[in-house]
C-alpha positions as CSV (number, residue, x, y, z in Angstrom):
1,M,7.9,18.7,-3.6
2,S,6.0,15.7,-2.3
3,S,3.4,15.9,-5.0
4,Q,6.1,16.1,-7.7
5,Q,7.8,13.0,-6.2
6,Q,4.4,11.2,-6.0
7,D,3.7,12.2,-9.7
8,Q,7.1,10.8,-10.7
9,Q,6.5,7.5,-8.9
10,S,3.1,7.1,-10.4
11,R,4.5,7.9,-13.9
12,I,7.2,5.2,-13.3
13,F,4.7,2.7,-12.2
14,D,2.5,3.5,-15.2
15,E,5.4,3.0,-17.6
16,L,6.4,-0.2,-16.0
17,S,2.9,-1.5,-16.1
18,A,2.5,-0.5,-19.8
19,L,5.8,-2.3,-20.6
20,V,4.8,-5.5,-18.8
21,L,1.3,-5.5,-20.3
22,N,2.7,-4.9,-23.8
23,L,5.1,-7.8,-23.3
24,L,2.4,-10.1,-22.0
25,R,0.0,-9.2,-24.7
26,S,2.2,-10.1,-27.6
27,P,3.2,-13.8,-27.4
28,P,6.8,-14.7,-27.9
29,S,7.8,-15.6,-31.4
30,P,8.7,-19.2,-32.2
31,I,12.4,-20.1,-32.3
32,P,13.4,-21.9,-35.5
33,F,15.2,-25.2,-35.1
34,S,18.2,-26.1,-37.1
35,D,16.5,-29.3,-38.5
36,Q,13.7,-27.3,-40.3
37,S,13.8,-26.5,-44.0
38,P,15.5,-23.3,-45.1
39,E,12.3,-21.6,-46.4
40,I,10.8,-21.5,-42.8
41,P,13.5,-19.2,-41.4
42,S,13.1,-16.8,-44.4
43,E,9.3,-16.7,-43.8
44,Y,10.1,-16.3,-40.1
45,S,12.3,-13.3,-40.8
46,R,9.6,-11.7,-43.0
47,R,7.1,-12.2,-40.3
48,R,9.5,-10.9,-37.7
49,S,10.2,-7.7,-39.6
50,S,6.5,-6.8,-39.9
51,A,5.7,-7.6,-36.3
52,P,6.8,-5.5,-33.4
53,P,10.0,-6.7,-31.7
54,Q,9.5,-9.6,-29.4
55,I,11.3,-10.4,-26.2
56,S,13.2,-13.6,-25.7
57,P,12.2,-16.0,-22.9
58,A,15.5,-15.2,-21.1
59,G,14.8,-11.5,-21.5
60,F,11.3,-12.0,-20.1
61,A,12.7,-13.9,-17.2
62,S,15.2,-11.2,-16.5
63,L,12.4,-8.6,-16.7
64,M,10.3,-10.5,-14.2
65,L,13.3,-10.9,-11.9
66,G,14.0,-7.2,-12.1
67,I,10.4,-6.3,-11.4
68,S,10.3,-8.7,-8.4
69,L,13.5,-7.4,-7.0
70,A,12.3,-3.8,-7.3
71,L,9.1,-4.6,-5.5
72,M,10.9,-6.5,-2.8
73,L,13.3,-3.6,-2.2
74,C,10.4,-1.1,-2.1
75,G,8.5,-3.5,0.2
76,S,11.6,-3.8,2.5
77,L,12.0,-0.1,2.6
78,T,8.3,0.4,3.5
79,F,8.6,-2.3,6.1
80,F,11.7,-0.6,7.6
81,I,9.9,2.8,7.8
82,G,6.9,1.2,9.4
83,F,9.1,-0.7,11.9
84,I,10.8,2.6,12.8
85,L,7.6,4.5,13.2
86,M,5.6,1.8,15.0
87,P,6.8,2.9,18.6
88,W,5.8,6.5,17.8
89,V,2.4,5.3,16.7
90,L,1.9,3.1,19.7
91,G,3.1,5.9,22.0
92,L,0.5,8.3,20.5
93,V,-2.2,5.7,20.8
94,M,-1.3,5.1,24.5
95,F,-1.1,8.9,25.1
96,F,-4.6,9.5,23.7
97,Y,-5.9,6.5,25.6
98,V,-4.6,7.8,28.9
99,A,-5.9,11.3,28.1
100,G,-9.3,9.9,27.4
101,I,-9.3,8.0,30.8
102,V,-8.2,11.2,32.6
103,S,-10.8,13.3,30.9
104,T,-13.6,10.7,31.7
105,I,-12.5,10.5,35.4
106,S,-12.3,14.3,35.7
107,M,-15.8,14.7,34.2
108,L,-17.2,12.0,36.5
109,G,-15.5,13.6,39.5
110,R,-16.8,17.1,38.6
111,S,-20.3,15.7,38.3
112,L,-20.2,13.8,41.6
113,F,-18.5,16.6,43.6
114,G,-20.7,19.2,42.0
115,Y,-23.8,17.3,43.1
116,A,-22.4,16.6,46.6
117,L,-21.2,20.1,47.3
118,A,-24.2,21.9,45.8
119,P,-26.5,23.6,48.4
120,P,-29.7,21.5,49.0
121,S,-31.9,24.2,47.5
122,H,-30.2,23.8,44.0
123,R,-30.2,20.0,44.1
124,K,-32.6,18.2,41.8
125,E,-34.3,15.2,43.3
126,I,-33.6,12.0,41.3
127,P,-36.7,9.8,41.3
128,A,-36.1,6.3,42.8
129,W,-37.1,4.6,39.6
130,K,-34.1,6.2,37.8
131,L,-31.7,4.9,40.3
132,L,-32.4,1.3,39.6
């Protein structure tokens, strides 16, 4: 189920990226002004029919606004999830830190007490040059 959801999200991002790149690749068509001669709009309409449909500047601004809002909402949701999970993560880090300290102290204690409580015949003599 998680992989299907991840596949769907990646497909959505791929489609969104393709849409944005397609819009950015084709420059917006010029807008004819009313003071231009009548043959320019007809030439403009012929060129417009052969070219792929273009997006208006207002449409492009709306598209960018929608993309930025979607990314902000996804970022806010991610931040909220991280904010909720941060105490759990910090708790696990502290737990493992304390467990490591306890484990180190117990190994040190076992080695010291094992050496101190061992009978003298089983003790190894530590050379003096290793103690310094």
